[in-house]
N, C-alpha and C positions, 0 to 999 in steps of 0.2 A: 381227796383221792380215794378211789374205790378199788376193790380187788375183784377182778373178773377171772373166773376159772373156765377155760375153754376145753371142751370135751369132744373127742371123736371116738366112736365105739364100733360102728358097723360100716361095711363097705370097704373094698380094697383099693379104690381108685385114688391116685395121688392128689386129685382135685380136692378131696376132703382136707388134707393137710395144707394145700395151697390156700384155701379159703381162710383157714385158721391163721395162717401167716399174715395175710393181708389185714385181717381184723386185729390181730395182736399188735402189729406194727402201729396201727392207728391209735389203739388204746395206750400203748407205751409212749407214743409221741405226745399224748395228752396227759402224761405223768400218772397214769394209773398203774396199779400192780396187776400182773398177769401170771397165771400158772396154767399148765396144760396137762390133760390126761389123753393119751393117744393110743390108737389101736396098734400101730406099727412103729416102734421106736426107731428101727433102722431107717425106714422111709422118712419118718419125721426128722431124723438127724440130718438127712440130706436137704430137706426143704425148710426146716426150722432151726437148723444148727446155729445160725447167727444170732438168734434171739437170746438175750440174757434172762431166762425165765426158768422156774422150776418145772421139770417135765417128768411125768409119771406114766407108768404103764396102766392103761385102762383095764378094769376088770372085764374079762371076756368069757363067753361060753365056748368051751373047747371040745364039745361032744357031738359035733355034727355040723352040717351046713345045709342051707336051703337047696333043694333040688327041684328045678323047674317050678319055682315059686310063681304064683299068679297074682299075688297081692302083697302089700306090706305086712299084713297079718301073718301070711305064711312065712315070710322072712323072719318075723319075730318068733314064731313058733319054733323055728329051727335055731334060734339064737338064745334059748334059755327060757322062753315064755310058755312052754308046753305045760308045766306044772309049777305050783307055787313054791315048793321047796327049792328048786333050782334057781328060780328067779330071785327068791329071797337071799340066796347066797351071793348073787351078783349085787343086789341092792345093798347088802351089808358091806360089801367091799367099797362101793361108791360112797356110802354113808361114812365109812371110816376115813376115806380120803378127804371128804368134804369137812368132816369135823376136825381133822388135823389142819387143813389149809384155811378154814374159816373164810371162804369168799363171800362177798356181798351179792354177787350175781353168778349164776351158772349159765353158760352159753353152750348149747349142744349142737354139734354138727353130725347129724345122724347118730345121736347118742340118747335114745329113749330111756335107757336105764339110769343114766346120769340125771335126766330130767325127773324121773320118778323118784330117785333118792332125794333130790333137792326138794321135791314136793313134800316128802315125809319130814323134812327138816325145816319146812317153811322158808326156804331160800328162793328168792325170785329167780325164775329160769326162763330163758328165751331160746328159741331154735332158729338156726339159720341154715341155708343150704340152697342147692339147685331145686328145681321143681319136684324132682323124683322123690326126695326124702321128706317133702312137706306137702302132705295130701290136702285136698280142699277141706276146709273146716266145715263142721256140721253135716257131713255126708258120710255114707259108707265108704270104706277104703276102695279106691278104684281097682278095676280088673286090668292087670298089665297085658293080658293076652286076648283082647276082644276078637281077634281074627281066628281064634281056636274055638272049637266046640267045648266050652267050659261049663262045668257044673256050678251054677251060681249058688246052689245050696251049699256046696263045699266051701265057697268063699265066705258066705254068711256065717257058717258054722265056725270057720277058722277065726273070724273076727270076734264072734261072741265069746269063744273060748279064750282068746287072748285078753279081751276086756275083763272077763271073770277072773282070770289069774292075776292080772295087774291090780285089780281092785281088792282082791284077797290080800295081797302083799301091802298095798297102801293102807288098808284098814288096820292090819296088824301093827303097822308102825305109826298109827295115829294120823295118817294122811287123808285128805278129802278124795273120795273115789272119782274116777273119770266118768263122764257121761257117755262119751263115744271113744272108740279106739284111736281115732285120729288125734284126740286131745293129747295122747302120750307122745306124739311126734312133734307137736306144735308149741309146747311150753305155754307160759303165760302170754308171751307174744311170739310171733314168728316173722322172719325177714326173708323174703324171697330174693336170693342172689341170682336173678335171672331177668330176662325181658319176656314179654308175652310170647314172642316167636320161639323162645327156648323152653317154654313150659311143657313138660311131658304130658300134662293132663289137659291142656287146652282150656284153661279157665278163662272166663270173660275178662278182658283186661281191666275193665272198670271196677272189678270186685276186689282187686289186690293192689298193694303198693309194691312197685317193682324197683328194686334197688340196682339191678344190673349185675352181670356176672363178676364174681370175685375170683381172680386167677393170678397165679404167679407167672410173670413173663421172664423165663430164664434167659440169661445172656447166651447169645449164639454167634456163630461166625457170619460174616457178610456173605450174601448169596453169590455163588460162582456159577453162572449159567453157561451151558455149552454154547458153542458158536452156532450161527445160523440166523434165519429170519422168521422162523415159525413162532406160534404163540408160546409164551412162557407158561409152564404149568408147575406148580409146587406140589410135591407128593410127600406125605408123611404117612407111611404105610408099613406096618410090621409084616414079617414073613408068616406070621400065624394066620393071616387071612388067605384062604385058598385061592383067591383070584388075583393075588398081588402080581404074579408073573404075567397073566393075561392082560391086566390093566396097563402095566408098563409097556407091553408089546403094542397094545392099542394106541397109546399116546404117541409112541414112536412112529407107528405106521400112519398116523394122522398128521405127521409133520410137526409135532410139538417139540419145543425145546424143554426138556424135563430136568428139574433139579429134585432129586429124591433123597430125603433123609430116611434111611432105614437103619434102625439101631443095630441090627444084626450085622450089616455090612460095615457100619462104622466101627464095630467091635472086631472086625477081621474076617467075617464070613465072605464067601465068594459071591459077587454080585449076581443076581438071578438073570439079568438081561444086559447085554452089551450093545451099545450103539453110540455113534459119535454125537448124537443129539440127546444123550442121556448122561447126566453127571450125578455121582453119588457124593453127598456131603460127608465129610470126615467126622462130623459131630453135629450137635444141635445147631440149627440155623436161626438167625435173627428173623423171626416170623414177620414182624412188621415190615422189614425191608424186603423180604422175599415176596410177600403178598402184595405189596405196593406195586410190584411189576407183573403180577400173575394175571392171566386170563381166567383160569379156573384153578381150583385146589382140590386135591384128592386126599381124604383122611379117613380115619376110622371113627370120626365124630368125637374126638377129644375136645373138651370145653375150651381150652386155651386156643387151639388151632381154629376152631369154628368161630370164636369171638373175633380173633384177628382178621379172619376172612370176611366176616360180616361188616366190620368196621372199614375194611378196604374195598367193599362192594364187589367181592369175588364170588362167583357161583361155585357151588360145592358138588363134588361127587363123593358120597359118603358110603363107607363100607364097614358098618359096625359089626363087631363080634360079641357084644354084650347086650343083654336085654335093655338096660337103661339107655345105652347109646342108640339102639334101634328105635326106641320110642322118640328120642330126640331127633334122629334123622327123619323119622316120619313127620314130625311137626314141622321141620324145616322144609320138607318137600311140600307140605300143605301151604306154607308161606310163600312158595314159589321161588325159593332161592337155592334149591338143592335137588339132586336126584338121590333117592334112598336106594342104593344098590342092594341093600339087604332084602328088599321085597321082590327083586327080580327073580322069576322062577327058572329053574332048569339051566340049560346052557345059555349063556348070555353073549350076545354080540357086543362086546365092549367097544369096538370101533364105532358102532352106531350110537352107542350111549355117549361116548366122547364127542362125536361129531354133532350130536344134537345139542349138547351143552355149549359147544363152541359157536353154533349157528343160531341158536334160539335166543333172539333178542329179549324175549319176555323174562327169561330167568335173570339176565343181566340187569334189566330195568327194575325187577323186584329187588335184587341185591342192592342196587343203588338207592332204592327207596328206604331200605333198612339202614344203610349207612348214613343217609341223610338224617333219619330219625335220631340216631345216637351219635351224631358227629360231636367230637370233643370228649366223649366218654373215656374215663380212665378208672381202673380199679382203685387207685388211691383216693379219688374223689368219692367214689361209692363207699369206701371204707370210712371216710370222714362222716358221711351222712349216717351210716349205720352206728358208728361209735357214739355219735350224739344221741341217737335213740337209746342205746344201751346205758348211757349216762342218766337219761331220764328214768329208766327202769331202776337204776341203783338209787337215785335220789328219792324215788317214790316208795322205796322199800319200807 
């Protein structure tokens, strides 16, 4: 039996905790010991509360956040990597936790400082995550914003500075320096919890091993569709998106029967659009059941909703509000299974967008092709494969 310490340090999306839950369950089922350090104990309590494990607060940089970052290096600079003294304080916190817990393997989910601390202690460390947090190995860190007039010298300088600071701290604690900044995010081994269609960086599929998305499928109520004969459309869209009212109007005007889960409405807010063909869910919906009946799905590009839609061969209208999700929406549009509403300029004719998705058989055929490729996929099966790989890392330590 080995002891695996799972760490989540950066990123506010609940998907980080969800991936740790899936992997922790698989390791516990194989009778390993598991402990966790997490960025957000409150969010982790909701998603990980059922696990009988030691759970600690991850050491975090509390003195600023990334503003309009264009690379992972710029995210790191805003997370304590701008100067060696500050990063050393975080590393000492991680070292103390690891020295107390004595894990055999550290597994980082967007946890570069945990991986760095493990390197100073010669503890085997692996990284897992969606494509965004695991950059291509052996290359400069990708530019997140290729559509903008970006100063590439700025990105190169940020990466060089980050690497210098990390290596200063590594050498101070007797660790082996990194060769490239990407090494800090990849660990000794890395495991892409994605499919090629979900890779933010568009890596050639043959160059990576793809484990598939690791997501928690929360229990939800059975879908209650409004009456009628139009296409069924499932919508998971928060009111923070400025187009949420216009998109709901467009779906109604195109004759769709819409089931909308809007957390604000479920919590008691006034519904933004009223129509007999539009029903609001009172709580989370059983995604597999809802998408099994849907002609299209509208979402903000959350990983769980997207994955359920792809497995059900449902084309997507994606309305991202975060950079990471925008990049994902762009990739899915390139794969022919989605419309990335985030790239549409100015005033959008949403009725035309909806109509094109309903009428364009190419998008539906592309969605069916993806569903056929991954038929039978489950996060539990993926987690078993990944747990077996982590066991090899522990046994070879």
